[in-house]
N, C-alpha and C positions, 0 to 999 in steps of 0.2 A: 662819482663816476661821472666823466661827461657824458650827455647824453645828444647821441648823434640821429636822434629821431628824427624823419625828414629831410634829412642829408642825401640825398639822392644821389649824388655823385660819390660818395661811400658806400652807400648801401647798395646800389646797381652792382657792386661787384658781388656781395653777400648773394641776393636775390637771383642774379643767374647762375651761381653755382648752386644754390639748392635746387634752382629749376631743371639744371642740366642732372643732378643727380636724383631727382626725383622722377623724370622720365627717363633714366637709365635703369631705374629702381637696383643702382648699385653707387658706392662711392663714400665719402668721408664729409660729411657736413659740417663736422665739428670745427675743423681746424679754416672752413670757409668763413663762418660766420666770426670765428675768433680773429683772425689773424688780417682778416682785410682792413683794417686801420692801417697795419703796418706796410702792405703791400700799395696800399693808398697812397700811404708818405713817400714810398721812394717812387713810384710811377708819377705821382700827382705833381710833386715837391722839388724831389730832389736829382733825380737819375736824368744821365745825358743819354737818351738813346733817339731814335730816328726811325719810326715804323715804316717809314717809305725807302729806307736803305739800312734795312736790320742788319747789315754785316759789316755797315761803316766801320772801320778797326778800330779806332780810339773810343767806341760807344764804352760805356758801363758796364759791366756784367752782373746779371743776376741769376742766382739759383736757387731754385726751390727744394733745398736739401731733404724736407718732408715732403718726396713728390706725391704723398697721397692725396696731398690738397691741391693736384693738378686743377679742378675746376676753379678753384682760386685765380690759379694763372692765367687759364683760359680765357676767363671774364676779364680780367684785367688787360690782357695781349687783345680781344676784341675792342674793348671801350677805347683805347688807344691808337688804334688804327692799324695795327698786325693783320695779317692775312688769315684773320680767323672769323668768318661769317656767324650770323644766328644760326642758321641752316646746321653749320658746323658745329656748334654748341649743341644743337639738337641732337645731334649723333655722338656726343660724347660716349664712349666706351661701347662703340660698334664696329662692325667689321667694316676693315679699311676706312676710317674716319680721321679725320685730321686732329682728333680730341682723344686720344687713346687713353686708358685707365691714368698712367703715370707721364708725364712729360718725357718726348723722347727728342734727341738731338737734333735732327733732320729738319723739324718744324719751326719756320721762321719765329724768332722772339726767343726760342729755347736753347740756352747755353750749353744745358748737358742733359743727359738721362739719367734721371735720378727715380728714389723709390725705394731701393735697397739703403735703409737707414744710415747715416753715418758718413757715407760714400760722398755726398755732396757739399759737406762740409771739407772734406780733406780736397774733393775738385776745386773748391773755392780758393785754397789755400795754394793749388797749384797755378791756377789764374792768374793769383795775385805774385806768386815768384815768377810766373813769365812776365808781368807786366814791370816789375822789378828789375829784371835781366835786361829785357828789350829796351828799358827807358835809360838805363844806364848805358845800353851799347851804341844806340841811335840818338838819344837826344843830345844837340849841341844848344849853344847861347842862344838865346832869342827863338828855340826850335825846339818846345817841349812836344814832339808828336806824339812821343808814347806818354799819355796823363791822363789815366781812367781809375777809377774804383771799383773793385769787386764786392758784391752784397750777396749774403748768404739768408734765408729765412730759415732756422730750424726748429724742430719740436724736442720735447724732451726725448723721446725714444732716440733720435739722434746721438744726443749729448750721452746715452748710457751704452753706444755704438763704441768698441775697443780702437776701431780705426778714427773715429773723431779724436780722442784724446792723441792718438799717437800724431794727428796732423796739426791737432791745437801747439802740441808742445813743439813741434818743428815751426810752425808761423811764429810763436812767440819766440825761438831763439833767434830767427832770421828777421825778427823786427818788420814782418811784412804789414807796415802800415795801412796799404792802401786797401786793406782786407776788413771788413765791418759785418760783423754775424749778430743777426735779431734771434732773440731766442723767444719762441712762441710759449712763454712760460704759464701754463695753465694748470700744471700741477696734476694732469689726468692723463693716463693712457689706457689701452682698449680693455685689458682686464680690472685694471682698478686705479686709484688714485695712485701719484708715483710715490707716497711715503711707503708704500707698501713694497718697493724695490729700491729704494735709495734715499740718503739721509744728508748728502754733502750739500754745503754752501756753493752754490754756482759761481758766484763773483769771486770767491776765495780760491776756488780751483782755479778760475784763468788769471787771477791775480798772480797766483804760484808758477804761471808759465809765461809771466811777464807781458802779459796782456793788461790793455786798460780797459776798464768797465764803468757801464753805466747802467741805472736802473731806472726805467719808468714804471711807477707805480699803477698807472691809470693804463690800459689797452686801448682804451675808447680816445685818448686823448691825441689826435694826430698832431697837433701844435707841439707837444713835449716829444713826441716820438720823431718829430722831424729835426727840432731841436738836438735832441739826442744825436743823430745820425749828423747833423752838421757839425756838432762837437768833435766827435771821432773822428771826421774827416781832418782834423786839426793836429791829430795826436802821431807821433812817432811811433807808435806799437799798432799792432793790430787789436779792434777793438768789439768788447762783447757787450752788446746791450740785451739786458733783460726786460722784457716787457710783458708785465704781469696780465694776463688776459682769462678771459672766462668763456671756456670752451662751449661752443653750440649757442654763441650769445644771441638771446632774442627767443631761444626754441624753449619750451615747456620745461624740458629736462637739462637744460643750460647747467654749464657746471658738473656734471655727472658722466661717468664712460659710457651711457647710452646713448649721446649724440656723437660718440666717435666716430664710428665706422658702418653705419646704416642709415639709408633715407628716414629723413623725418615724415614724409607722406604729409596726411592733411594738418599735420602740425606746421606747415609752411604758412598756412592761415594767421597763425600765432606770431609767426616771424614778421610776416606782412604788417600785421596791427601793430607790433611793438616797435617796427621801425620807421611806421609812417609810410610804409609802401603801397600806393592805391593804383596798380597797373598789373594788367593780365600778365600770365606766364609768356615771358621772354621778350615783352616790351618793355623797352626803354626809351625815356624822352628825347626828345631832341638836343634838350637844353644839358644833360649827359656827356653826348657825342659832342658838344661844342665846348664843354667846359675841357675834355680831355686833349680839342685840339689847340686849344687857348695854353692850355699849361705843357704837357707832355710833347706832342707833337712840336708846338711853335719853339720850344725850349731845344728840343733834338735837332730840327732842321736849322736853327741856327748856329748851334755848336756845330753840328756836321759841315755845314757851308763854310764858317770859319777856319774849321780844319782842313778842310779841300783847298783852301787859298794857301795857307801855310803850309801843307804839303807839299803843293804847286812850287812854292818858293824853296822851299827844303830841296826839291829836286834839281832846281838849277844850281843851288850854292853846295850841294854834296850829293852830286849825281852816283856815286862810288856806294854812298849809304842808302841813297833812296833804291839804288837798283838791288843791291843787298837784301832789303827790308822787302819790297814788291815781289821779291824771287820767293821769300821765306812763305810770304803769304800766301801764294799761290803752288807750294810745294814743288818748285822749281830747283832742286838742289845742287846742281850745276857738278855733280862728284863724276869722277872717272879711276875707277878701280881697274882697269888694265895694267898699268905700270906695276901692279903688285904680283901678277901673275911672272913678270920677268926675272923674280927675285925667289924661288921657290927653294923651299929649304934644303937643303942637301944631307940633314942628319933627320931621323924622326923627331917629332914635335907635336905636344899637345894640341889640342885644336883649341882650347881655352888660351893659348899663347898666339895660335895664330889669330883667333878673335880680338885680340888686343892689338894685335898688328894692325889689321882691317880699321878697328875702331879708331885708333888713332889717325890714320890715315883719313878716313870720314869727317874726324873734327878737324882736321886741319884744312879739309875742302869746304865743311858747312859750319858757318861761322855762329848759326842757330842752334845747332845740334848739342844738347845740355842733358847733363844726367848724372849717374852714379849707382854705387850700389849701397846694400845694407850692410855696411860696417865689411866689407868684404873684399874691398877693391883690390888688395894684393894678392888674393886669390882669383878671383875670378878675371882679371886683368881688364876690366871695366871702369875705365878712369877718366873723366874728363879734364881738358886743358885750361889753361888760363889761372888756375889756383882755384880754390874751395870759394864756392859760390857763399857770400855773409854781406852783413849789412857792410861789412869794410870793404869789401869786395865785389859787389854786385854783378861785375860782370866774369866773374869766375863760372866756369863750367863744368866744375866738379861738384856733384851735389852731395853732401853729408846726410845721407838721410839716417844714418843712425840703424839701429834693430829694430826698422820700423817698416816690416817687407809689405804690409796690407797699405799703409799710407803712401809709401813708396810707390807702388803702384796707381793708386787714387790720387795722388799729385801729379805724377805724369799724365792720367789724363784728362787732369784741368790744364796742364800746361800745351798739351795737344788740342783741347778743346779751343782754348784762347786763340791758338794762332801764330803761324810762324815761327814755330817750335817743332824740332824734330827730337823729341825725348825717348832715353834710353835708361833702362833699369836692370839691375842684376844682382845675383844673390847664388847661392847653391840650390843646383835642379830640386831637390828634395822638399826646399822651402818656398816652390812655386806654389805649395798649399795655400801659404799664408795670403800669396797675390791671386789666387785664383776667382773671387769675386769681383776683383779691378780688371782684371784680364778680360774677363767676360763682358762686362760693362764697355771696356775699349773696343772689343769684338761687335757688340751690339751698337754702338756710335761710329764704326767703319773708321777709328781713326788710325793713322799712321804712329805706330809706335815700336819699339825693339825690346824685348825682353830676352836678356843674354843670361842664360842660365848653365852654369860649369859643374864639373864634379858629377858626371851624368850615369854613373851606373855602380854595381857593387865594386867597379875599380878603385871605388875611393878607399875601398880596404878597410884600416885599422879603426877608423869612426864607428863603424859599424852598420846594422840595418835601420839606426836612428838618420841616419845621413845619406843611405843607400838606395835611391829612387827606384822604385819598382812600377807602381801603377801611376806615376805622374806622365810621363809622355801619352798615356793612351786617355788621359783626362785631358790635357792640351789639345789631342787631336779632334777629340768630340767638340771642341768650341766652335759653334758655325764661326766663317769668317775669319779664325786666326790661323794662320798659316806656319807651320812648325817644320823646321830644320834641324836634323841632326847631320853634321856633314862629318864625312869619312876622312878629310887631310884638308891641308890648308889650301890647295884649290877648291875644294867645295867649300869651304867656308868663306872665301874670298868671294864666289860666285852666289852663296845664300845671301850675303849681306847686299850684294849687287841688287838680286830681286827684293829685298826686303826694303831698299830704300828707292829705288827707281820702278819698279814694279805693283810694289804693294804701297801705293798712294792712300787707298782705303780699307788696308789690311793692318792690324797688329801683326807683328813676326815674333818668332820665338825661334832664337838659335841655341841650340844645345851642345854644350861644347866638354870635351873631356879633361880629366885631371891628368892621365898617362900619355906618354907621347905615343904618337903613331906614325907608322911609316906613310912616305908619300907614295901615292899610287900612280900607276902610268895611264895618262890620259891620251886618246887620240884624237879626239874630236875638240871643237870650243867647249869647254868647261861651263860658261855660261848658258850656252843653249841647253847642254845637257841638264843642269840642274833647274833650269825654268822649267823644263817636264816633269820634274818629281822624282823620275827615274829613268835609269837607263842601262844600256849593257856595258857593262865594264871588260868583260872577258867573255868572248863567245868560244862556241866551240862547234863543229860539223853535227847536224843532226844530233842535237844536246837528248841525252837521258834524262839529267836534272836541270834544273834551274834551282839556285842558290840566290835569295834575295835577302840582302843585308839591308842595314844603316850604320852610321856612325863606325865607332872602333870595330866593328863585326864584318865590315867590308873585307876588310884585311884579312882577318879570319876566315872569312868565306873563299878568297884568294888562296890560302893556303889549303884549304879543305879540298878546295877543286883540283888542284895539283896529288892531291893523296886517291881523289876519285878515279882521276886521269890514269895515274899508275895502275888504276885495278879496270883500264879499259873502260871505263865510264865517262862518256862526254858531257862536259856539265859547263854551264853556262853560269855567270855569276851577275846578277844584278845589284846598282847600287840603287838605294830608293833614300834620299837626304830628304824628300818631302811627299809623304802620304798624300795631304791636301791637293799638291801641284798634278801629282801622278792621277789622282783620281777626275782633274778636270781635262785630263788629254782625250781625244778620241778613242773610242773602242777599239779601232782600227789599230793606234798606236800602241795600247795597254797591251793588246794579244800579239802582239810583235813582240814586246818585251819580254813580257810574263807566256811562255808559250804552254798551252793547257794540256798539250801532250806528253809533257815531261812532269817527271815529278817534283812538285815544287815544295821547296824548303825554306822556312823563313830563320833567320838567326839576326837574334836582337836580344841585349843582355837586360831586357825589360819585361813586362809582361806579354804574354802571347797574346792577350785580347786585343780584338780586331784583325789579326794577321789570316785568320782563316778564310776571309775575303778575298784574300791572294791565293792562297794555298791549297785552297779546296778542302772537300771532304777527306781526300784520300792523299793530301798532304802531309808535312812535317813542319812544326813549329817548335824549333829551339828558344827558348826564354825562360822566364823566372816567374812563379806563380805562387809564391811565397817571400817571404822577407830575407835579407841578407844576414852577414854573418860578420865578425871581426875578426880579423886575420889581414896579412898583409896582401895587398890587392892581388896578386900573382895567385898566391894561395887561392882566393876567394874564387877568381874565376876557373882554376883548374878544378877545385872542389865542385864549382857548380855545372862542371861539365862541357864549357867552352874552350874546346882544345879542337884541334883538326883532326887528331886522331880519335876522339871518342863522336865528333859529329861525323864523320867519315864512315866511321865502321857502324855507326846507327844506321846511315841511309842505306849503306852495303846490306845491311839484315834486310830492312825493307825490300830492297829491292831482289833479294833472293826469294 
């Protein structure tokens, strides 16, 4: 094993990480000590990044999928000149610090929020997909303006997650050759050695998925690691580099689970001795900073300067493409959905069909809008244009995700984090459960993405309770920063997309659509304005006694119910609430104007009643479903579950009496 004792440029990464963890009395020193040579090799020897211009578009991307090793990342970002001071490092894992427990996207030099294992690998696949698509679309002869690599460091635990395997399979199929995955292969986990949990041969696993594989036997050998990375850059496949390391290298208990997830305390003295480090805590010699200025910074500044000049020439040679790319980078989508409101359907239409119409319009107007479905495009109507995305057709915008819902969500996160892409993904609503962890990360990272979920209720019918969503809508509504829409007709669907694309620049949006046909409602006001407020009065009455609040397919049901109540001389207001989240953001005066607290407030939604009491109050009524569905024709299930105007109106009349 190579002896890196007295290699201050490398060991500064390790020592800073250990000092951060000890000061916080919290963190994961094992990966900091064993993976430092990998991150050193990347930043010192290979990557084109510019700490003085961290958002330079053609930079290489790096993701620490093993996000619990965040101290490792903060250390190298500090040393290479990103906006992380020594004081920031001293505040590791503290309130409002720039060095939280796991990497967070909004910080300079951090390309994605990681920590939930496996997702970093999948986001790396997304970034490599974005690079491949954008390069094929915008590069011209002598103008390789999109030309960079995506590097990921993962641990053993990452590779045990199902989402990682889904993404690895996708990357191999699509030959994402600009993706290089370095595996911190230390054979140790928190609870035990990995042999207690798995037995496969990693290289053979990747080879089976059409990856190039390289093994570095000595994790301390930075020359061998660098050589492996440079070799990987020449492959026509994604590359997996297994680097054999010793967890907690230099500590008394190196190579054991004991150094995985707890501060090493006074054993840092042992580490310092073994590494030949003679400086106090958080004290880095000037020579180390000079080294990274002469390597990482100098290389990055030269690369970005060269690219800036090339991009300026590109602007002159290809002004339309230049503008298109710059607009995409700035999320200036240049769409216009108003013409769709001039072609309102004259017959009942499922909102999944309406959604497909809107999506087709948007993808024509937004050249870098790309996505697909989890093998359900024909049903969800979410199909990208220009053919299938593939090695043979890298400008295709219909991504064949296969039945890989979790990876689909995480890959879209990676594309969004990369920039210049507006990604969308789609499946049946009940399978949003599979995407939930990825949706949560998208919301946390404030990424603009679209989730298109169809077959949204018990109206799915014959497929039965496994395919009939009940609790999923409440689940999505509880995710902070996610905006959920359940439109009632074609016009509300158009308006929901309009908000998602033009207002939701820092929000992922979910559009929940029906399988069954719905009647087109009568809208007297501007539908964009109404939907932007989350809820609005659709049908009003003088001095209403009852306010019916409904979403999606139940809005027309509420209208029918209101007519029966009016026949019984009960004045009734109907409120459509396509988005709870947007309604909750409105001024209280508007909320009280729409939902009159002096009326009997009734919610109608063929989903769980969870969350509706906020609007209906202690004395209101909530018509919903708090049990699983059933297999039968859709109309039969709807009727048997009581979602008829007769049943609902009768129950309201009983209560009023």
